[in-house]
MIPA-156506 format. One line per 8 residues: number of its first residue (from 1); their letters; for each residue x, y, z of N, C-alpha, C. Coordinates in Angstrom, 2 decimals. Each point is the difference from the previous one (the first is absolute). Example, Ala and Ser with C-alpha at 12.3 -4.5 7.8 and 13.67 -1.06 7.14 Angstrom:
<rs>
1 = AS = 13.19,-5.69,7.80,-0.89,1.19,0.00,0.90,1.20,0.00 | -0.35,1.05,-0.72,0.82,1.19,0.06,-0.77,1.09,0.73 $
</rs>
This chain:
<rs>
1 = MNLQVLVA = 35.50,199.09,115.59,-0.37,-1.33,0.40,0.74,-0.36,1.28 | -0.77,-0.46,0.93,0.65,-0.37,1.25,0.24,-1.51,0.03 | 0.60,-0.46,1.03,0.39,-1.40,0.15,-1.22,-0.92,0.06 | -1.08,0.43,0.62,-1.20,-0.84,0.11,-0.62,-0.25,-1.38 | 0.00,0.99,-0.86,-0.55,-0.15,-1.34,0.86,-0.99,-0.79 | 1.31,0.11,0.11,0.91,-0.92,-0.69,-0.20,-1.44,0.48 | -0.18,-0.17,1.30,-0.23,-1.34,0.56,-1.32,-0.56,-0.53 | -1.03,0.83,-0.04,-1.31,-0.43,-0.50,0.09,-0.40,-1.47 $
9 = LAEIVSAL = 0.72,0.79,-0.81,0.19,-0.33,-1.42,0.78,-1.31,-0.15 | 1.01,-0.18,0.81,0.80,-1.23,-0.04,-0.87,-1.22,0.34 | -0.89,0.16,0.97,-0.89,-1.10,0.38,-0.98,-0.32,-1.13 | -0.49,1.02,-0.69,-0.91,-0.21,-1.12,0.72,-0.73,-1.13 | 1.21,0.45,-0.33,0.80,-0.64,-1.05,0.29,-1.45,0.39 | 0.34,-0.22,1.25,0.29,-1.35,0.49,-1.24,-0.89,-0.10 | -1.16,0.52,0.36,-1.24,-0.77,-0.08,-0.33,-0.34,-1.45 | 0.22,0.96,-0.91,-0.23,-0.27,-1.43,0.95,-1.08,-0.51 $
17 = AVTLTLIA = 1.25,0.06,0.42,0.99,-1.00,-0.42,-0.40,-1.39,0.48 | -0.45,-0.09,1.24,-0.45,-1.30,0.55,-1.22,-0.49,-0.77 | -0.94,0.88,-0.29,-1.21,-0.37,-0.74,0.36,-0.51,-1.40 | 0.87,0.73,-0.70,0.42,-0.43,-1.34,0.74,-1.33,0.04 | 0.82,-0.19,1.02,0.72,-1.27,0.15,-0.99,-1.15,0.22 | -1.01,0.23,0.83,-1.01,-1.04,0.24,-0.79,-0.31,-1.27 | -0.34,1.02,-0.77,-0.72,-0.21,-1.25,0.87,-0.82,-0.96 | 1.27,0.36,-0.11,0.91,-0.75,-0.86,0.12,-1.45,0.46 $
25 = LIVTIRQN = 0.05,-0.22,1.30,0.10,-1.34,0.55,-1.26,-0.81,-0.31 | -1.16,0.61,0.13,-1.26,-0.68,-0.30,-0.05,-0.41,-1.47 | 0.40,0.91,-0.89,0.02,-0.29,-1.44,0.95,-1.16,-0.29 | 1.17,0.02,0.62,0.99,-1.06,-0.20,-0.53,-1.34,0.49 | -0.60,-0.02,1.16,-0.56,-1.25,0.55,-1.09,-0.53,-0.91 | -0.83,0.90,-0.49,-1.09,-0.41,-0.89,0.53,-0.62,-1.29 | 1.03,0.64,-0.58,0.61,-0.54,-1.21,0.66,-1.35,0.28 | 0.64,-0.13,1.15,0.64,-1.25,0.38,-1.04,-1.10,0.18 $
33 = TRSQKALA = -1.14,0.33,0.59,-1.07,-0.98,0.18,-0.51,-0.49,-1.35 | -0.18,0.92,-0.93,-0.44,-0.39,-1.35,1.03,-0.91,-0.65 | 1.27,0.33,0.17,1.06,-0.83,-0.57,-0.01,-1.39,0.62 | -0.20,-0.07,1.31,-0.04,-1.30,0.68,-1.19,-0.83,-0.48 | -1.14,0.65,-0.22,-1.17,-0.71,-0.50,0.27,-0.55,-1.40 | 0.58,0.83,-0.85,0.32,-0.44,-1.36,1.00,-1.15,0.03 | 0.97,0.07,0.87,0.99,-1.06,0.14,-0.67,-1.30,0.45 | -0.93,0.08,0.92,-0.71,-1.20,0.48,-0.80,-0.64,-1.13 $
41 = VDSLAAAI = -0.69,0.81,-0.80,-0.78,-0.52,-1.12,0.93,-0.65,-1.03 | 1.11,0.66,-0.32,0.98,-0.57,-0.93,0.56,-1.32,0.52 | 0.26,-0.04,1.28,0.55,-1.20,0.61,-0.99,-1.16,-0.07 | -1.29,0.27,0.22,-1.02,-1.05,-0.14,-0.09,-0.49,-1.44 | 0.06,0.94,-0.94,-0.06,-0.38,-1.42,1.20,-0.86,-0.38 | 1.18,0.36,0.48,1.20,-0.80,-0.29,-0.10,-1.38,0.63 | -0.55,-0.07,1.20,-0.13,-1.29,0.69,-0.98,-0.93,-0.73 | -1.13,0.53,-0.44,-0.97,-0.86,-0.69,0.55,-0.43,-1.35 $
49 = TSINVPAM = 0.78,0.87,-0.62,0.65,-0.36,-1.26,0.97,-1.15,0.22 | 0.78,0.08,1.06,0.98,-1.07,0.26,-0.68,-1.32,0.32 | -1.23,0.05,0.51,-0.75,-1.23,0.25,-0.57,-0.54,-1.31 | -0.43,0.90,-0.89,-0.66,-0.41,-1.24,0.95,-0.37,-1.13 | 1.21,0.51,-0.01,0.94,-0.30,-1.08,0.23,-1.50,-0.17 | 0.24,-0.75,1.09,0.17,-1.44,-0.19,-1.23,-0.67,-0.64 | -1.18,0.47,0.30,-1.21,-0.57,-0.60,-0.08,0.33,-1.48 | 0.50,1.18,-0.38,0.02,0.37,-1.42,1.02,-0.85,-0.74 $
57 = ESPALGAA = 1.10,-0.31,0.66,1.06,-0.78,-0.63,-0.32,-1.49,-0.04 | -0.88,-0.44,0.88,-0.36,-1.41,0.07,-1.51,-0.13,0.13 | -0.69,-0.25,-1.11,-1.45,-0.18,0.09,-0.40,-1.11,0.98 | 0.91,-0.92,0.26,-0.30,-1.08,0.96,-0.28,0.56,1.39 | 0.67,1.09,0.37,-0.24,0.62,1.30,-1.41,0.59,0.05 | -0.39,0.71,-1.05,-1.35,0.55,-0.05,-1.05,-1.10,0.05 | 0.25,-1.09,-0.73,-0.94,-1.12,0.02,-0.06,-0.64,1.38 | 1.15,-0.11,0.66,0.05,-0.58,1.35,-0.79,0.85,0.99 $
65 = ISKATTDW = 0.17,1.31,-0.08,-0.73,0.91,0.89,-1.50,-0.11,-0.26 | -0.37,-0.01,-1.27,-1.41,-0.10,-0.36,-0.61,-1.30,0.52 | 0.70,-1.09,-0.20,-0.51,-1.30,0.42,-0.08,-0.11,1.52 | 1.06,0.39,0.69,0.05,-0.13,1.46,-0.99,0.93,0.70 | -0.19,1.18,-0.53,-0.95,0.92,0.65,-1.44,-0.45,-0.22 | -0.26,-0.66,-1.11,-1.34,-0.50,-0.28,-0.30,-1.23,0.85 | 0.93,-0.97,-0.01,-0.18,-1.25,0.76,1.38,-0.54,0.35 | 0.41,0.24,1.23,1.35,-0.37,0.44,0.30,-1.47,-0.29 $
73 = ASASREER = -0.95,-0.87,0.22,0.21,-1.44,-0.18,0.20,-0.38,-1.46 | -0.54,0.79,-0.93,0.13,-0.34,-1.42,1.39,0.35,-0.55 | 0.74,0.80,0.72,1.35,0.38,-0.44,0.99,-1.09,0.40 | 1.01,-0.19,-0.84,1.05,-0.97,0.34,0.84,0.56,1.15 | 0.83,-0.83,0.57,0.87,0.45,1.09,0.86,1.18,-0.46 | 0.57,-0.11,-1.22,0.85,1.07,-0.54,-0.79,1.29,-0.21 | -1.23,-0.13,-0.47,-0.85,1.18,-0.20,-0.34,0.66,1.34 | -0.26,-0.82,1.01,-0.29,0.56,1.33,1.21,0.71,0.58 $
81 = IMAHYFLF = 1.20,-0.54,-0.24,1.22,0.65,0.48,0.15,1.37,-0.66 | -0.18,0.04,-1.32,0.11,1.29,-0.71,-1.06,0.98,0.50 | -1.23,-0.49,0.13,-1.09,0.87,0.45,0.26,0.51,1.41 | 0.52,-0.87,0.87,0.28,0.42,1.38,0.95,1.19,0.03 | 1.11,-0.07,-0.72,0.98,1.09,0.06,-0.56,1.28,-0.60 | -0.79,-0.13,-1.06,-0.64,1.20,-0.55,-0.96,0.59,1.04 | -0.88,-0.84,0.55,-1.00,0.48,0.96,0.64,0.61,1.24 | 1.04,-0.64,0.51,0.65,0.56,1.19,0.54,1.40,-0.30 $
89 = SFFKLLEN = 0.70,0.13,-1.12,0.55,1.31,-0.38,-1.10,1.02,-0.26 | -1.04,-0.43,-0.70,-1.10,0.89,-0.34,-0.71,0.50,1.26 | -0.35,-0.90,0.90,-0.69,0.41,1.22,0.90,0.87,0.88 | 1.30,-0.29,0.03,0.93,0.82,0.80,0.07,1.41,-0.60 | 0.07,0.09,-1.32,0.01,1.30,-0.66,-1.28,0.77,0.30 | -1.14,-0.68,-0.08,-1.27,0.69,0.25,-0.20,0.33,1.47 | 0.60,-0.77,0.89,-0.02,0.36,1.42,0.75,1.33,0.18 | 1.15,0.13,-0.66,0.75,1.25,0.07,-0.79,1.16,-0.60 $
97 = AWYLQKAG = -0.66,-0.25,-1.12,-0.83,1.05,-0.63,-1.13,0.41,0.94 | -0.58,-0.98,0.69,-1.09,0.29,0.94,0.49,0.90,1.13 | 1.19,-0.31,0.53,0.56,0.85,1.05,0.31,1.41,-0.53 | 0.49,0.10,-1.23,0.26,1.32,-0.60,-1.30,0.79,-0.14 | -1.06,-0.69,-0.37,-1.30,0.66,-0.14,-0.51,0.45,1.37 | 0.15,-0.85,1.00,-0.44,0.37,1.35,0.77,1.20,0.53 | 1.28,0.11,-0.37,0.84,1.10,0.47,-0.23,1.28,-0.81 | -0.85,-0.09,-1.03,-0.28,1.18,-0.81,1.03,0.26,-1.08 $
105 = ILDQAQWL = 0.91,-0.94,-0.19,1.04,0.16,-1.02,-0.54,-0.39,-1.37 | -0.78,-1.06,-0.05,-0.63,-0.44,-1.23,-1.43,0.54,-0.01 | -0.34,0.77,-1.02,-1.33,0.59,-0.09,-1.08,-1.08,-0.12 | -1.17,0.32,0.50,-1.13,-0.94,-0.05,-0.30,-0.41,-1.44 | 0.05,0.94,-0.93,-0.28,-0.32,-1.41,1.01,-1.01,-0.54 | 1.27,0.14,0.39,1.02,-0.95,-0.43,-0.20,-1.36,0.67 | -0.40,0.01,1.24,-0.19,-1.23,0.76,-1.15,-0.85,-0.55 | -1.04,0.63,-0.53,-1.18,-0.74,-0.45,0.33,-1.10,-1.01 $
113 = GWETVLRK = 0.83,0.29,-0.97,0.38,-1.02,-0.98,0.77,-1.15,0.64 | 0.95,0.36,0.86,0.78,-1.03,0.71,-0.94,-0.87,0.84 | -0.92,0.65,0.70,-0.91,-0.73,0.89,-0.90,-0.96,-0.77 | -0.47,0.42,-1.16,-0.87,-0.85,-0.80,0.72,-1.28,-0.40 | 1.22,0.14,-0.48,0.79,-1.18,-0.40,0.32,-0.86,1.22 | 0.34,0.63,1.11,0.27,-0.73,1.24,-1.21,-0.84,0.41 | -1.18,0.60,-0.01,-1.20,-0.73,0.38,-0.29,-1.13,-0.98 | 0.32,0.22,-1.28,-0.22,-1.06,-1.00,0.83,-1.23,0.34 $
121 = YYYAEGVR = 1.26,0.21,0.32,0.85,-1.14,0.37,-0.41,-0.58,1.34 | -0.29,0.85,0.96,-0.36,-0.46,1.34,-1.24,-0.89,-0.03 | -0.98,0.35,-0.83,-1.23,-0.78,-0.07,0.03,-1.11,-1.04 | 1.11,-0.17,-0.71,0.12,-1.12,-0.94,-0.09,-1.29,0.80 | -0.72,-0.95,-0.53,-0.30,-1.24,0.72,1.25,-0.72,0.51 | 1.01,-0.13,-0.83,1.22,-0.69,0.43,0.75,0.74,1.09 | -0.06,1.31,-0.04,0.67,0.81,1.02,-0.76,-0.10,1.32 | -1.31,0.20,-0.05,-0.82,0.01,1.23,-0.03,-1.36,0.70 $
129 = RVWWPGRQ = -0.07,-1.06,-0.75,-0.15,-1.33,0.61,1.32,-0.61,0.46 | 1.08,0.25,-0.72,1.25,-0.69,0.30,1.15,0.95,0.31 | 0.32,0.90,-0.94,1.22,0.78,0.14,-0.07,0.97,1.18 | -1.03,0.83,0.07,-0.08,1.02,1.05,-0.02,-0.61,1.41 | -0.81,-1.02,0.26,0.02,-0.57,1.36,1.39,-0.50,0.41 | 0.78,-0.45,-0.95,1.34,-0.50,0.32,1.07,1.07,0.06 | -0.31,1.21,-0.48,1.03,1.05,-0.08,-0.41,1.32,0.63 | -1.21,0.12,0.49,-0.48,1.30,0.50,0.85,0.56,1.13 $
137 = NGYSPEFQ = 0.61,-0.86,0.79,0.80,0.50,1.13,1.33,0.60,-0.44 | 0.28,-0.02,-1.29,1.16,0.69,-0.54,-0.27,1.49,-0.21 | -1.22,0.41,0.33,-0.43,1.39,-0.19,-0.49,0.56,1.33 | 0.02,1.30,0.11,-0.35,0.64,1.28,-1.46,-0.28,0.38 | -0.28,-0.08,1.30,-1.38,-0.19,0.44,-0.94,1.09,-0.52 | 0.50,1.23,-0.11,-0.83,1.10,-0.50,-0.40,-0.23,-1.45 | 0.96,-0.47,-0.80,-0.27,-0.27,-1.41,-0.97,-1.18,-0.14 | 0.19,-1.02,0.81,-0.91,-1.14,-0.01,-1.43,0.45,0.33 $
145 = KFLSGTKP = -0.11,0.85,1.00,-1.32,0.51,0.41,-0.64,0.82,-1.13 | 0.82,0.84,-0.64,-0.50,0.79,-1.13,-0.57,-0.93,-1.07 | 0.79,-1.01,-0.40,-0.45,-0.91,-1.06,-1.27,-0.74,0.39 | -0.08,-0.43,1.24,-1.18,-0.76,0.42,-1.27,0.86,-0.01 | 0.15,1.30,0.02,-1.15,0.90,-0.04,-0.37,0.48,-1.39 | 0.66,-0.53,-1.03,-0.30,0.43,-1.37,-1.01,-0.94,-0.65 | -0.43,0.38,-1.19,-0.93,-0.82,-0.79,0.64,-0.30,-1.35 | -0.39,-1.11,-0.61,0.56,-0.32,-1.33,-0.37,1.09,-1.01 $
153 = PDELGSLT = 0.93,0.33,-0.89,-0.31,1.02,-1.01,-0.84,-0.59,-1.13 | -0.92,0.77,-0.49,-0.81,-0.43,-1.15,0.62,0.46,-1.31 | 0.91,0.97,0.10,0.47,0.67,-1.21,1.15,-0.68,-0.73 | 0.51,-1.13,0.50,1.10,-0.69,-0.68,-0.38,-1.45,-0.27 | 0.30,-0.46,-1.21,-0.19,-1.41,-0.31,1.20,-0.81,0.47 | -0.05,-1.29,-0.21,1.10,-0.86,0.43,1.14,0.03,-1.01 | 1.17,-0.45,0.44,1.14,-0.10,-0.92,-0.31,-1.01,-1.10 | -0.67,-1.08,0.34,-0.35,-1.00,-1.00,-0.87,0.62,-1.08 $
161 = DLFDYVQH = -1.00,0.79,0.40,-0.85,0.68,-0.99,0.83,0.93,-0.88 | 0.94,0.67,0.59,0.84,0.94,-0.74,0.96,-0.74,-0.93 | 0.68,-1.02,0.52,1.00,-0.73,-0.80,-0.65,-0.83,-1.10 | -1.16,-0.57,0.26,-0.66,-0.89,-0.97,-1.10,0.71,-0.79 | 0.02,1.32,0.00,-1.04,0.80,-0.65,-0.13,-0.35,-1.48 | -1.23,-0.20,-0.41,-0.32,-0.21,-1.41,-1.11,0.97,-0.33 | 0.23,0.81,-1.04,-1.01,0.98,-0.38,-1.10,-0.69,-0.78 | -1.22,0.27,0.40,-1.16,-0.55,-0.69,-0.61,1.09,-0.85 $
169 = DA = -0.32,-0.33,-1.24,-0.63,0.99,-0.88,-1.41,0.29,0.47 | -0.36,1.27,-0.06,-1.33,0.41,0.48,-1.04,-0.21,-1.04 $
</rs>
């Protein structure tokens, strides 16, 4: 074996090492991306839970949200205050989820459920007529534009229908 053959073998081994390193790096990045996506989904679930826990602990909050979203004027001042803080947090959370979906971090299938609920609140009469016009500038122009281009969902009933549900015998 002469020196040229040894150099050629060394270059082949070096090229293989670089290729294997790149493959390992790609696999690591892919696993990290999956972990980041899972973390984002968990974080959204934790955030919506932290918004909903007070409503579970105080039925008055759920009633206030239901009343204010249906007809802002029919809610008392205290109910409107409670509904405002819920709605602000909820819309801010969903704005973040929307950006995660746009960035490809939140899968489209996961986003669909969030979007349906978002559109339900956005198109609620009390939100559309009073709350949103007074608070929309607390959200990014891109998110505002997205919402204005949506349609009301047909697949969800109102909170009042859900909370006051009475089963009728068939």
